[in-house]
ZALOKOL-995420 format. One record per residue (C-alpha): x, y, z. Coordinates in steps of 0.001 Angstrom, whole numbers, plus 500000, padded with zeros to 6 digits. Layout:
// residues N
+--------+--------+--------+
!      u !      v !      w !
+--------+--------+--------+
!      X !      Y !      Z !
...
+--------+--------+--------+
// end
This chain:
// residues 483
+--------+--------+--------+
!      u !      v !      w !
+--------+--------+--------+
! 801826 ! 370806 ! 927534 !
! 805373 ! 369439 ! 927690 !
! 807924 ! 370292 ! 930334 !
! 811668 ! 370622 ! 929840 !
! 813542 ! 369378 ! 932889 !
! 817200 ! 370185 ! 933415 !
! 819031 ! 368019 ! 935918 !
! 822021 ! 369245 ! 937983 !
! 824479 ! 367402 ! 935696 !
! 823146 ! 369248 ! 932649 !
! 820970 ! 366478 ! 931181 !
! 817776 ! 367710 ! 929566 !
! 814509 ! 365738 ! 929440 !
! 811461 ! 366816 ! 927450 !
! 808292 ! 365013 ! 928444 !
! 804659 ! 365371 ! 929424 !
! 804494 ! 362035 ! 931209 !
! 803476 ! 362976 ! 934752 !
! 805423 ! 360187 ! 936447 !
! 808647 ! 361071 ! 934571 !
! 808378 ! 364777 ! 935422 !
! 807632 ! 364232 ! 939114 !
! 810315 ! 361559 ! 939462 !
! 812970 ! 364034 ! 938289 !
! 811783 ! 366981 ! 940370 !
! 813419 ! 367449 ! 943740 !
! 810381 ! 367783 ! 945949 !
! 811028 ! 368849 ! 949528 !
! 807559 ! 369262 ! 951033 !
! 806398 ! 365993 ! 952653 !
! 802787 ! 366338 ! 951429 !
! 804033 ! 367072 ! 947897 !
! 806082 ! 363867 ! 948087 !
! 802793 ! 362010 ! 948503 !
! 801711 ! 363349 ! 945112 !
! 804948 ! 362062 ! 943572 !
! 804226 ! 358638 ! 945050 !
! 800668 ! 358946 ! 943742 !
! 801828 ! 359356 ! 940143 !
! 804209 ! 356407 ! 940613 !
! 801405 ! 354158 ! 941823 !
! 799221 ! 355191 ! 938860 !
! 802179 ! 354322 ! 936599 !
! 802312 ! 350859 ! 938169 !
! 798544 ! 350300 ! 938211 !
! 797645 ! 351618 ! 934760 !
! 800780 ! 353093 ! 933140 !
! 798890 ! 355991 ! 931575 !
! 796974 ! 358862 ! 933175 !
! 799864 ! 359768 ! 935488 !
! 799253 ! 363483 ! 934871 !
! 795472 ! 363101 ! 935234 !
! 795757 ! 361525 ! 938680 !
! 797891 ! 364398 ! 940036 !
! 795612 ! 367057 ! 938492 !
! 792513 ! 365405 ! 940023 !
! 794229 ! 365085 ! 943421 !
! 795228 ! 368767 ! 943304 !
! 791678 ! 369773 ! 942432 !
! 790224 ! 367611 ! 945227 !
! 792653 ! 369158 ! 947730 !
! 791532 ! 372594 ! 946573 !
! 787894 ! 371551 ! 947103 !
! 788769 ! 370166 ! 950568 !
! 790396 ! 373462 ! 951550 !
! 787152 ! 375321 ! 950721 !
! 785099 ! 372781 ! 952699 !
! 787426 ! 373114 ! 955700 !
! 787054 ! 376901 ! 955510 !
! 783286 ! 376374 ! 955849 !
! 783984 ! 374550 ! 959101 !
! 783307 ! 370981 ! 957977 !
! 785369 ! 368403 ! 959882 !
! 788170 ! 366630 ! 957914 !
! 786820 ! 363179 ! 958873 !
! 783411 ! 364033 ! 957430 !
! 785017 ! 365232 ! 954185 !
! 787240 ! 362144 ! 954042 !
! 784348 ! 359704 ! 954443 !
! 782168 ! 361564 ! 951938 !
! 785011 ! 361568 ! 949395 !
! 785374 ! 357805 ! 949783 !
! 781660 ! 357322 ! 949016 !
! 781855 ! 359790 ! 946122 !
! 784847 ! 357948 ! 944667 !
! 782988 ! 354604 ! 944830 !
! 779967 ! 356196 ! 943205 !
! 782166 ! 357756 ! 940466 !
! 783709 ! 354366 ! 939639 !
! 780183 ! 352919 ! 939444 !
! 779157 ! 355669 ! 936976 !
! 782279 ! 354999 ! 934875 !
! 781568 ! 351288 ! 934725 !
! 778012 ! 352061 ! 933685 !
! 779117 ! 354119 ! 930674 !
! 781852 ! 351723 ! 929510 !
! 781648 ! 349428 ! 926500 !
! 783200 ! 345946 ! 926672 !
! 786062 ! 345290 ! 924258 !
! 787297 ! 342073 ! 922721 !
! 791045 ! 341538 ! 922407 !
! 790534 ! 340189 ! 918896 !
! 789226 ! 343620 ! 917876 !
! 792579 ! 345074 ! 916791 !
! 791031 ! 348332 ! 915522 !
! 789614 ! 349243 ! 918948 !
! 792966 ! 348517 ! 920595 !
! 794811 ! 350682 ! 918054 !
! 792367 ! 353547 ! 918648 !
! 793013 ! 353519 ! 922394 !
! 796790 ! 353386 ! 921868 !
! 796532 ! 356311 ! 919418 !
! 794589 ! 358356 ! 922003 !
! 797359 ! 357757 ! 924536 !
! 800026 ! 358897 ! 922037 !
! 798138 ! 361965 ! 920835 !
! 799360 ! 364211 ! 923668 !
! 803001 ! 363214 ! 923235 !
! 805851 ! 364835 ! 921299 !
! 805806 ! 361899 ! 918858 !
! 802045 ! 362187 ! 918208 !
! 802501 ! 362668 ! 914455 !
! 803909 ! 359133 ! 914289 !
! 801020 ! 357594 ! 916256 !
! 799664 ! 355814 ! 913142 !
! 802942 ! 353849 ! 913097 !
! 803650 ! 353464 ! 916828 !
! 800099 ! 352496 ! 917920 !
! 799887 ! 349324 ! 915741 !
! 803415 ! 348372 ! 916878 !
! 802360 ! 348627 ! 920544 !
! 799174 ! 346622 ! 919926 !
! 800927 ! 343874 ! 917942 !
! 803700 ! 343641 ! 920547 !
! 801210 ! 343045 ! 923375 !
! 799088 ! 340623 ! 921353 !
! 802208 ! 338564 ! 920578 !
! 803163 ! 338134 ! 924229 !
! 799709 ! 337383 ! 925677 !
! 797290 ! 334585 ! 925121 !
! 794045 ! 336546 ! 924460 !
! 791779 ! 333703 ! 925630 !
! 792928 ! 333499 ! 929254 !
! 795593 ! 336138 ! 930002 !
! 794659 ! 338795 ! 932524 !
! 797974 ! 340639 ! 932703 !
! 800947 ! 341488 ! 930498 !
! 804531 ! 341255 ! 931682 !
! 806154 ! 344191 ! 929913 !
! 809563 ! 342575 ! 930471 !
! 808630 ! 340258 ! 927591 !
! 808681 ! 343263 ! 925256 !
! 812241 ! 344469 ! 924851 !
! 812681 ! 348026 ! 923649 !
! 815982 ! 348766 ! 921906 !
! 816944 ! 352372 ! 921225 !
! 819230 ! 353212 ! 918331 !
! 820539 ! 356658 ! 917410 !
! 820291 ! 357626 ! 913733 !
! 817405 ! 357442 ! 911305 !
! 813975 ! 358791 ! 912223 !
! 811065 ! 357490 ! 914282 !
! 809444 ! 356371 ! 911004 !
! 812073 ! 353597 ! 910823 !
! 810864 ! 352094 ! 914126 !
! 810009 ! 348429 ! 913674 !
! 808672 ! 345418 ! 915506 !
! 810925 ! 342357 ! 915289 !
! 809463 ! 338966 ! 916057 !
! 812612 ! 337549 ! 917575 !
! 815641 ! 338746 ! 919507 !
! 817840 ! 341725 ! 918682 !
! 821287 ! 342172 ! 920213 !
! 822663 ! 345681 ! 920505 !
! 826186 ! 344278 ! 920081 !
! 827695 ! 343610 ! 916666 !
! 829379 ! 340354 ! 915652 !
! 832723 ! 340021 ! 917438 !
! 835881 ! 339452 ! 915442 !
! 834337 ! 340146 ! 912021 !
! 834049 ! 337203 ! 909650 !
! 830555 ! 335722 ! 909477 !
! 827564 ! 338036 ! 909086 !
! 824713 ! 335636 ! 908390 !
! 824050 ! 332036 ! 909382 !
! 821123 ! 329926 ! 908190 !
! 819816 ! 327024 ! 910323 !
! 821576 ! 328386 ! 913374 !
! 822289 ! 326387 ! 916512 !
! 822751 ! 328869 ! 919286 !
! 824631 ! 328328 ! 922528 !
! 824521 ! 330868 ! 925383 !
! 827572 ! 330443 ! 927598 !
! 828364 ! 331879 ! 931001 !
! 831990 ! 330747 ! 931157 !
! 835083 ! 332388 ! 929670 !
! 836985 ! 331396 ! 926533 !
! 840315 ! 332736 ! 927759 !
! 843261 ! 331342 ! 929755 !
! 842387 ! 330484 ! 933366 !
! 843413 ! 332867 ! 936105 !
! 844647 ! 331963 ! 939580 !
! 842462 ! 332748 ! 942578 !
! 845091 ! 334963 ! 944193 !
! 847340 ! 337722 ! 942899 !
! 850614 ! 336079 ! 941908 !
! 853442 ! 336249 ! 939388 !
! 855072 ! 333537 ! 937344 !
! 858669 ! 334231 ! 936378 !
! 859678 ! 332618 ! 933090 !
! 863423 ! 332475 ! 932725 !
! 863969 ! 331187 ! 929171 !
! 862234 ! 331051 ! 925785 !
! 861556 ! 327307 ! 925876 !
! 859400 ! 327743 ! 928960 !
! 857666 ! 330754 ! 927422 !
! 856839 ! 328758 ! 924305 !
! 855450 ! 326034 ! 926491 !
! 853210 ! 328487 ! 928378 !
! 851853 ! 329890 ! 925101 !
! 851439 ! 326428 ! 923610 !
! 849472 ! 325270 ! 926669 !
! 847311 ! 328371 ! 926423 !
! 846553 ! 327690 ! 922751 !
! 845847 ! 324048 ! 923501 !
! 843520 ! 324923 ! 926387 !
! 841451 ! 327340 ! 924273 !
! 841450 ! 325019 ! 921266 !
! 840101 ! 322149 ! 923389 !
! 837249 ! 324344 ! 924637 !
! 836350 ! 325441 ! 921119 !
! 836565 ! 321910 ! 919702 !
! 834032 ! 320812 ! 922282 !
! 831746 ! 323699 ! 921299 !
! 832044 ! 322749 ! 917617 !
! 831432 ! 319074 ! 918443 !
! 828031 ! 319915 ! 919950 !
! 827055 ! 321350 ! 916549 !
! 826964 ! 324990 ! 917684 !
! 827463 ! 327655 ! 915012 !
! 826351 ! 330807 ! 916887 !
! 827867 ! 331553 ! 920271 !
! 826509 ! 334145 ! 922716 !
! 828965 ! 334990 ! 925477 !
! 827925 ! 336616 ! 928752 !
! 829937 ! 339610 ! 929937 !
! 832503 ! 338696 ! 932579 !
! 833795 ! 341004 ! 935306 !
! 836685 ! 338803 ! 936423 !
! 838623 ! 338470 ! 933208 !
! 838178 ! 338720 ! 929450 !
! 835164 ! 336632 ! 928509 !
! 836833 ! 335896 ! 925172 !
! 840288 ! 336802 ! 923869 !
! 841633 ! 337423 ! 920353 !
! 843071 ! 333934 ! 920079 !
! 839684 ! 332350 ! 920878 !
! 837964 ! 334658 ! 918353 !
! 840483 ! 333603 ! 915718 !
! 839804 ! 329880 ! 916310 !
! 836025 ! 330449 ! 916371 !
! 836172 ! 332318 ! 913051 !
! 838176 ! 329466 ! 911516 !
! 835556 ! 326978 ! 912651 !
! 832783 ! 329158 ! 911118 !
! 831165 ! 330020 ! 914436 !
! 829543 ! 333456 ! 914748 !
! 830204 ! 335180 ! 918083 !
! 828192 ! 337835 ! 919918 !
! 829961 ! 338851 ! 923114 !
! 829219 ! 341109 ! 926100 !
! 825659 ! 339864 ! 926633 !
! 824414 ! 341648 ! 929777 !
! 823491 ! 339511 ! 932779 !
! 820041 ! 341166 ! 932913 !
! 819243 ! 340074 ! 929344 !
! 819962 ! 336368 ! 929941 !
! 816441 ! 335570 ! 931150 !
! 814817 ! 337340 ! 928183 !
! 817110 ! 335607 ! 925661 !
! 816489 ! 332155 ! 927162 !
! 812734 ! 332732 ! 927170 !
! 812770 ! 333973 ! 923565 !
! 814971 ! 331264 ! 922091 !
! 813874 ! 328421 ! 924326 !
! 817467 ! 327688 ! 925321 !
! 819330 ! 327272 ! 928599 !
! 822369 ! 329241 ! 929758 !
! 825412 ! 326930 ! 929874 !
! 827624 ! 327503 ! 932887 !
! 830511 ! 325120 ! 932130 !
! 832060 ! 323358 ! 929136 !
! 830992 ! 319946 ! 930509 !
! 827363 ! 320931 ! 930012 !
! 827859 ! 322138 ! 926458 !
! 825614 ! 319479 ! 924939 !
! 823392 ! 319577 ! 921819 !
! 820177 ! 319478 ! 923913 !
! 821073 ! 322798 ! 925605 !
! 821285 ! 324662 ! 922298 !
! 818519 ! 326713 ! 920675 !
! 817651 ! 326300 ! 917012 !
! 816692 ! 329232 ! 914749 !
! 816204 ! 329848 ! 911008 !
! 818614 ! 332767 ! 910620 !
! 820987 ! 334847 ! 912665 !
! 822219 ! 337901 ! 910808 !
! 823983 ! 341189 ! 911336 !
! 822271 ! 344221 ! 909843 !
! 823111 ! 347902 ! 909589 !
! 821126 ! 350197 ! 911874 !
! 821159 ! 353918 ! 912489 !
! 824294 ! 355991 ! 912150 !
! 826744 ! 353352 ! 910993 !
! 825925 ! 350986 ! 913855 !
! 825368 ! 347260 ! 913507 !
! 822928 ! 344992 ! 915316 !
! 822395 ! 341238 ! 915282 !
! 818930 ! 339697 ! 915011 !
! 817733 ! 336126 ! 915512 !
! 814615 ! 335170 ! 913566 !
! 812485 ! 332037 ! 913514 !
! 813521 ! 330310 ! 916732 !
! 812190 ! 326726 ! 916771 !
! 810478 ! 326847 ! 920165 !
! 810161 ! 330589 ! 920529 !
! 808686 ! 331945 ! 923746 !
! 806070 ! 334687 ! 923851 !
! 808474 ! 337613 ! 923560 !
! 809034 ! 340382 ! 921055 !
! 811522 ! 343223 ! 920403 !
! 810773 ! 346802 ! 919367 !
! 813574 ! 348711 ! 917657 !
! 813202 ! 352489 ! 918040 !
! 815211 ! 354891 ! 915908 !
! 815510 ! 358609 ! 916530 !
! 817547 ! 361536 ! 915247 !
! 818680 ! 362623 ! 918714 !
! 818751 ! 361391 ! 922299 !
! 815807 ! 363505 ! 923510 !
! 813478 ! 362241 ! 920793 !
! 814472 ! 358599 ! 921352 !
! 813936 ! 358850 ! 925123 !
! 810512 ! 360442 ! 924653 !
! 809554 ! 357861 ! 922001 !
! 810532 ! 355126 ! 924476 !
! 808324 ! 356643 ! 927203 !
! 805440 ! 357159 ! 924753 !
! 805587 ! 353550 ! 923536 !
! 805704 ! 352429 ! 927174 !
! 802500 ! 354393 ! 927833 !
! 800827 ! 352903 ! 924751 !
! 801851 ! 349386 ! 925837 !
! 800436 ! 350086 ! 929297 !
! 797130 ! 351199 ! 927766 !
! 796829 ! 347877 ! 925942 !
! 797870 ! 346099 ! 929159 !
! 794964 ! 347864 ! 930947 !
! 792591 ! 346482 ! 928326 !
! 793942 ! 342978 ! 928921 !
! 793407 ! 343417 ! 932681 !
! 789961 ! 345023 ! 932434 !
! 788376 ! 344568 ! 929032 !
! 786326 ! 347739 ! 928734 !
! 786690 ! 351084 ! 926969 !
! 785230 ! 354509 ! 927702 !
! 785198 ! 357720 ! 925673 !
! 788071 ! 360169 ! 926172 !
! 788242 ! 363938 ! 925670 !
! 786880 ! 364932 ! 929080 !
! 783574 ! 363062 ! 928478 !
! 783801 ! 360597 ! 931428 !
! 784787 ! 363331 ! 933915 !
! 781903 ! 365588 ! 932844 !
! 779456 ! 362674 ! 933045 !
! 780728 ! 361734 ! 936533 !
! 780519 ! 365343 ! 937656 !
! 776884 ! 365628 ! 936496 !
! 775726 ! 362302 ! 937939 !
! 777425 ! 363047 ! 941287 !
! 775739 ! 366469 ! 941367 !
! 772354 ! 364772 ! 940832 !
! 773175 ! 362282 ! 943583 !
! 774248 ! 365126 ! 945907 !
! 770766 ! 366664 ! 945669 !
! 769305 ! 363504 ! 947161 !
! 771663 ! 363689 ! 950164 !
! 771202 ! 365826 ! 953217 !
! 773565 ! 367684 ! 955512 !
! 777329 ! 367838 ! 955193 !
! 777587 ! 364819 ! 952914 !
! 775669 ! 366599 ! 950148 !
! 778085 ! 369538 ! 950368 !
! 781111 ! 367252 ! 950089 !
! 779641 ! 365301 ! 947168 !
! 778997 ! 368575 ! 945335 !
! 782584 ! 369703 ! 945952 !
! 783921 ! 366360 ! 944681 !
! 781758 ! 366654 ! 941551 !
! 782942 ! 370213 ! 940836 !
! 786575 ! 369192 ! 941343 !
! 786328 ! 366625 ! 938525 !
! 785627 ! 369414 ! 936020 !
! 789313 ! 370353 ! 936200 !
! 790070 ! 367703 ! 933536 !
! 787865 ! 369050 ! 930698 !
! 788862 ! 372598 ! 931776 !
! 792600 ! 371835 ! 931477 !
! 792043 ! 369969 ! 928216 !
! 790237 ! 372955 ! 926681 !
! 792943 ! 375320 ! 927937 !
! 795752 ! 373196 ! 926434 !
! 793912 ! 373069 ! 923100 !
! 793858 ! 376857 ! 922992 !
! 790084 ! 377128 ! 923429 !
! 788101 ! 379280 ! 925845 !
! 787853 ! 376880 ! 928816 !
! 784786 ! 378425 ! 930483 !
! 782533 ! 378462 ! 927413 !
! 783730 ! 374995 ! 926296 !
! 783114 ! 373375 ! 929697 !
! 779714 ! 375075 ! 929967 !
! 778683 ! 373756 ! 926542 !
! 780059 ! 370317 ! 927416 !
! 777955 ! 370265 ! 930576 !
! 774821 ! 371258 ! 928628 !
! 775351 ! 368461 ! 926087 !
! 775705 ! 365921 ! 928917 !
! 772563 ! 367234 ! 930611 !
! 770736 ! 366538 ! 927334 !
! 771863 ! 362926 ! 927660 !
! 774854 ! 362869 ! 925281 !
! 777052 ! 360654 ! 927453 !
! 779917 ! 360540 ! 924942 !
! 780131 ! 364267 ! 924123 !
! 783723 ! 365415 ! 924589 !
! 786165 ! 368136 ! 923552 !
! 787319 ! 367725 ! 919973 !
! 790783 ! 369289 ! 920105 !
! 791308 ! 369209 ! 916322 !
! 788067 ! 370992 ! 915414 !
! 787969 ! 373133 ! 918547 !
! 784367 ! 372279 ! 919465 !
! 782219 ! 369688 ! 921277 !
! 781459 ! 366527 ! 919291 !
! 780566 ! 362893 ! 919940 !
! 784050 ! 361768 ! 920855 !
! 783473 ! 358071 ! 920137 !
! 782959 ! 358900 ! 916451 !
! 786388 ! 360588 ! 916496 !
! 787862 ! 357332 ! 917890 !
! 789135 ! 359031 ! 921048 !
! 788875 ! 356202 ! 923555 !
! 790699 ! 355114 ! 926692 !
! 790692 ! 352009 ! 928889 !
! 788253 ! 351969 ! 931798 !
! 791069 ! 350982 ! 934188 !
! 793008 ! 354233 ! 933563 !
! 790093 ! 356395 ! 934743 !
! 788879 ! 354178 ! 937587 !
! 792358 ! 353793 ! 939075 !
! 792998 ! 357559 ! 938683 !
! 789825 ! 358405 ! 940639 !
! 790461 ! 355779 ! 943339 !
! 794134 ! 356632 ! 943840 !
! 793558 ! 360403 ! 943818 !
! 790781 ! 360207 ! 946414 !
! 792841 ! 357794 ! 948552 !
! 795764 ! 360216 ! 948514 !
! 793553 ! 363199 ! 949353 !
! 791937 ! 361244 ! 952202 !
! 795302 ! 360421 ! 953733 !
! 796375 ! 364083 ! 953479 !
! 793061 ! 365127 ! 955113 !
! 793806 ! 362898 ! 958094 !
! 797039 ! 364857 ! 958784 !
! 796563 ! 367872 ! 961026 !
! 800163 ! 368859 ! 961686 !
! 803658 ! 368344 ! 960295 !
! 806318 ! 367618 ! 962902 !
! 809936 ! 367812 ! 961821 !
! 812499 ! 365909 ! 963849 !
! 816132 ! 366862 ! 963791 !
+--------+--------+--------+
// end
């Protein structure tokens, strides 16, 4: 289920992304802080399954408490849990099916599964293909083993609905064209400058007193001449689209410069953030130009069109399409009717992108819907019978703890958790490895036929991280506070 989080300054967040919820909660207990860190590390490792990892850890801690009550030593439990976690990962790998990155359908199915628990789940048939296409554009399927999500820029725009969300193969600027005038340029030559098109400033605070009009005219004339010389040099290099980085020292561009640029038919986009420079250069294959002396034709990027288009509630954006030597980057433009929906759509798309990233890292899929956890639980139980002494006890406790996932899933779907989990266990005993909870029909079905799949990495990293966290908590026997 979703949680609504209200921060002290009155901001409201609605989400069911475990990492987001825990990040915003003010946790005071030191052991609870470890669980917050746990969901963060799952977010880094896999990106999805952040709630799962905390639920499993909580269940394992509960199991540990019962084992401790029976008088089993924490070290014994800790070591047994480590073995059980390794065994569980082995079982998962055994039931996984390899996936090929050229199989777009399989990738879309796993992205859809990730989106199905989110607020924006009804739009998953639109958002899942966008996430898949975005990742496939930025990786080289033959030999990539990771995806840098910085290469996928997500732009949020208020107005419109999520249905308007689109993938743009190019660069989108959230700023509109400065100074009006040109709105579309074909065969664009784009220059990205990091210097200012405004009169120079002195290094120190000082004042110049002008006593008569002749001197004042001269000051203004010099200023015009200075700016005109800069712009002539820009025009001479053949540039017709100018991107200007934001400046904190003085105006990056003044009205006079905008006037001259408009006259020379040069489109201007100003206030480019410093953080975006790297992405823009990678996308357009250009270099940032730090001084007018370096404003040469070879430092410019070439693109088919640069145009301003209307977006959302009366806002304007600028997009660059068809860059000549375009890097492997892509932009996703999300629309939403209000801030809460946009923020949640952003987080949901991030999760879907992470799911596809997991498949690039480890190319294998497993069934979803509580099937892998039930299978692990059963196989570990069988293994526990072959063990003797304390270890068998601990293995059994670990196996039982994993059933929390199908139990929670059934509960959230409004089913009777006990009868559903019992039936699920029976189906797995009969050898149906991929039997899982079908939330839509409210019964147990072969979940692979329903296309509910998830990457192997999400489950393996959840099990490993949860058991690691529980082991480190087991090693603590006292909390000492220092003042």
